[in-house]
N, C-alpha and C positions, 0 to 999 in steps of 0.2 A: 502497498500498499505505498510506505512513504519512496517506491523506489517508482510508481505511478506518479505523485504529486512531486518531483523533483520535476522530473520529463515534463509532465504537464505545466508549470513555470518558469522551467528554463524555453520551452516552447514560445509558449508567449509571449517571455519574452524577446528573445528572437526578431517576434513575427513584428514586439514593437520597436523594435530598432530600427526594423527594416522600413518601417512607413516611417521614422522620423529624416532618415535620411531620401526617403522617394514621398515626397511632400504629393498630394494631390492639386491640381493643376489645375483651374476651371476658368476657358474665355468666357464670357458673358458679352452678346451685344444688341444690342436693342435700338434700330427704327423704323420711327414714325412713316417714313416714307421709303427709301431704300437705300441700301449701300454697297460698294464692293472692301470685301474685307480681303486681306492676303493674313497667315500667320502662317508660326509654327510651331512646332509638336519640341519629342524627344533629338530631332534631330530637324539642321540645317534647313532643307530642302524646304521652298514655300510650299503656301498651299493657300487657292483661293476660292471666296466662291460669294455668290451675291444673296442678300440676305432683305427679306421685309420685313421688319416684325420682331421676334422675340429669335434666339438661336446660338447656340451653346453648348462646349463642348469641353470634355475632362481627361485627365491624362495623368501618373506618373509622374517625377521628373523627380530630378535629384537638384540636393540644393545645390546654391552656387549655377547653378546651371542658368542658361538664356530663354528669357521668354520673350515673344515678338505675337505683335497681335499692331494689328491696324484699319484702319477706312475713310474710305472717302462715301460723304455725305453725297450721293450722285440725285438725289430726289429733294424733297419740301419741304425740311422739317427736323427733329433733332435727330443726331446716329451718338450714340452712348456705347462704348467700349469700356470691359472693365476686367480686372483677374485677381484671380481670387487664389490664395492659396489655405490649404486645409479651409475651405470654408470664410476663411478671413479674406476682408477689402482690402487687398496690396497696393494697384491702381487706379487711375480712369479718369479718363478722358473728354470730354462733348462735346459737339457741334453740332449749331443752328445754321452752316453756313451753306447753300449748294455747292459742290465742287469740293469739300472743306476736310482737310487730310489732316485727320486724329493718330498717335500714335504710342505707342506702351511698346520700350524696347529697355528693359531691364533685366538685372541680375537676379538671382533668387536668394530672397537671402535664409 
């Protein structure tokens, strides 16, 4: 019984350490019109999408890793981009200018 508890405790400790080293990153975009977004996740390859309304994606990334999210407000209205780490808002940008570019390019703490 003591061995089982020791193994269980060790497993939980390893899992919690893994989550701290690789926090959950979430990108959120909200656009009352439309926006062209570009972003990277774990690799530096850039992905692009057109967004109307709300959009989000989440992934695990290493501490000290780069996050990149940008948007061009292609319509009339407001476009906002945000980066959350472990459900805590770290960065946000907003524009109401048609054709306005907003960008978050940071290193994870």
